Structures are given as structure tokens and as C-alpha cells.
N, C-alpha and C positions, 0 to 999 in steps of 0.2 A: 581314496578316490574322491575327487571333487564332486560336489552336488551338481545335478543337471539344472542349470539356470537358463531359461529361455528368454527371448525378447519380451515375452508377456509377463515376466516375473513381477514387475511393479503392479500390473493390473490384478494379478492374483493376490499379492500381498495387501493391497489397498482396496480390494473390491473392484467396483466398476469405475472408480476414479483413476485417471491416469496421473502421472507425476505432474504434468503441466497443468492439469485442472486443479490439483491440490495447491500448486504454487500460486495460481490465480486466486484461489480462495484465501490463502494466507495474506497476499498483498491487499485484498479487498477488506480485510479485517482491520479496522482502525480503532484506536483507543476511544472509549466512550467518555471518559473523564476529560473535560475541556483542557485542563492544564497538561495532562498527558498527551492529548491530541496536538496541542501547540508544540510541545517539546518534540514529538515524533515528526511532525511536518517540518519544523525548523531544522532538525537534524538532516532530514532528506534534502531539503532545499540547500543547506550549507554544503553538504558532502557530495551530492549527486546530481542536482537539477538546477538549470539556469533560471527557471521560473515555475510558478505554481501551475500554470497551464501544462508545462512539460511533465511535471510530476503527475498531475491528474491524468494526463493522456497515457503515460507509461504504466501507471498503477491501476488504470481503469476505474478512476474515481470521478464522480460527477462534481465538477468544479463549483457549480451553482449551489448544490446541496451542501458541499463542504463549507463554502463561504457563508451560507445561511447559518449553519451550525456554529461556526466561529463567531459570527456577528451576534448571535444570541448570547454568547458568553462574553461579549465585549471586545472581541479581537477582530482584526482585519489584516489583509495581505498588503504589505508595503513593497511596491515594485523596486523602489530605489535600493532598499537593503536586501531584497529577495528573502523576506522573512515575515512571519506572523507577529504582529505587535498588539 
């Protein structure tokens, strides 16, 4: 006999967090190491997003905060190549 799985199963399994809330938390977690951050952002820009603004909007990332973090490590966004350099 199959177990009784209700619509609230994810909430029971993961506590008070819903699946969509967990997905938002995962997307908001960016690598802290500058080289890993650049690699992660460039992968997203290359494969999924036409601009840094689009990526930040979709991933709920503060573009100014990200730009400051990248600048502190000597990187900047290049619109022509749609990549972090």
C-alpha cells in the first residue's frame, strides 16, 4: 500500500519552509571566494542570462552589492561580452 502523501508533505519534511522558499535561499547563496564568484556569475551569464541586471533580478541579487564585491576583488561587468572580467 502506498504511503499517504498530502499536498503539505514538503512543509512537513522541511519544517516551516516551503519548497519555493528553499529554492530562493539556494539561489541567494553566492560563492564567497572572489574567483569562484566570478566563475559562477560568468557561467550564469553565458548559459542563461542576457545581462547582469537580468541575472540579478531573476536570482534576487542586489546588483550594486554584487558589483561592489566584484570591484573589491578587481573585477567588473563588461556589457559587450556579457561577462565579468
